[in-house]
N, C-alpha and C positions, 0 to 999 in steps of 0.2 A: 504495500500499499504506499503510494508516494502522498506526502503532504506539502502543499505548497507553502513557501516560507514567505519569499519577498523577490522583487527583482534584484538581481546581482548588482545593478547601479545604484539601487538605493541602500546597499550595506558598504559604507565606505571600508577601505583597508585598515586594518586595525581594530575594527569595531566588531560588535557581537550583537545577536538578534535573539532574545528570547523567546521561543515558540511555546505558545500555553496550551500545551497538550498534559495527559497526565500518565507519569510524571514529566515536568517541563524539559525542553530540550534547549541547549544553546547552539547557535550556529555562528561560528568565527570566520570572519574574512582576514586572512594573515597580511601583513604588509607585503609579502611576496606574491599575494594574489591567489592563494590557495584558500578553499574553503572546506571547513572542518565541522561535523556536529557532534556533539557529546551530551550526556546527561546534565541537566544545569544544576543539579544540587550535589553540593559537596559529600563525600562520602563521609566525612569526619562530623560535621555537623551542619544544620540547615542554612546554608548560604547559597546565593545565586552565584554560578561562575561567570554567568554573562555580565555581572557588575566587578569582576575581577580584572586582574591587568594581563593583557595580552602581550608577549614577547616570543618571537619566533613562533614556534609550534607549542609554546607553553602557555597555560593560563594559571595565574596565581589566584588561590580564593581571597576574597577580600576580609574573611573573618580572621583566620589564622595562618595563613601564607602558605598552606598547602599548594604543590604545582603539580598539575597533569599534562602530561603529554596528548596533545590534540590527536595525533596520529593513531595512537594505542590506547589510550585512556590510562595508562600507567600513572602510578603516583611517582613524582620525581623528587618530592619533598614532604617530610611529616609536617602535622601530626596525622594526616590521614593516611590509612593503610591500606584501602581498598581502592582498586581502579573504578573509574566511572565507565560506563557503556559508551561505546563509539557507535555511530550511525552513519550509513551510506549517504553520501550527497550526490546528487546529480544537477546540473546545471544546464539547461535545455531551453532554447530559444530565449535566453536572457534572464531565465527564471530560476530560482533555488528551490529543490525539492528535497525533502528528508524522506528516507525511507527508514523506518524505525528498526532497531535490532529487536529480534525474536527474543534474546537472552533476557533474563532477569535483571533488573537493575540492583545496583549497591547504594542502597539509601541508609542514611542514617537512622537510628532506632525511632527517633521522634517523627521523622516523615514517613517511615515504613508502617508505623502504627496508625498514623492520621490516613493513610491511603486505604488501609485495611478495615478502616470504620472504628479504630479502637481510640483510646484517649491520646492526645498529643503531648 
């Protein structure tokens, strides 16, 4: 299933777009012109990675400075220990689309409980 995000021209290089799905996904347009999509929520605590700092192919969480590799989802810097899910990105006719991963997300406990309908 392809989800339309926005036009590539509307996402400046070095910026991110938060796709409001459940759970949210961040789409990053790097300074080099590459486009990546990862789960938006840091695996350490409930923080939006779209609000983080993008450098190269890494995003730094705005809350506790964990870093994630946009290409693989791997944690490059603690306190996060679990990777974020990556999603396939397709740019077609100037439009960015995300194809969500079928893998289970690695969400912090407070977010996982909220999505499951439990107490936050």
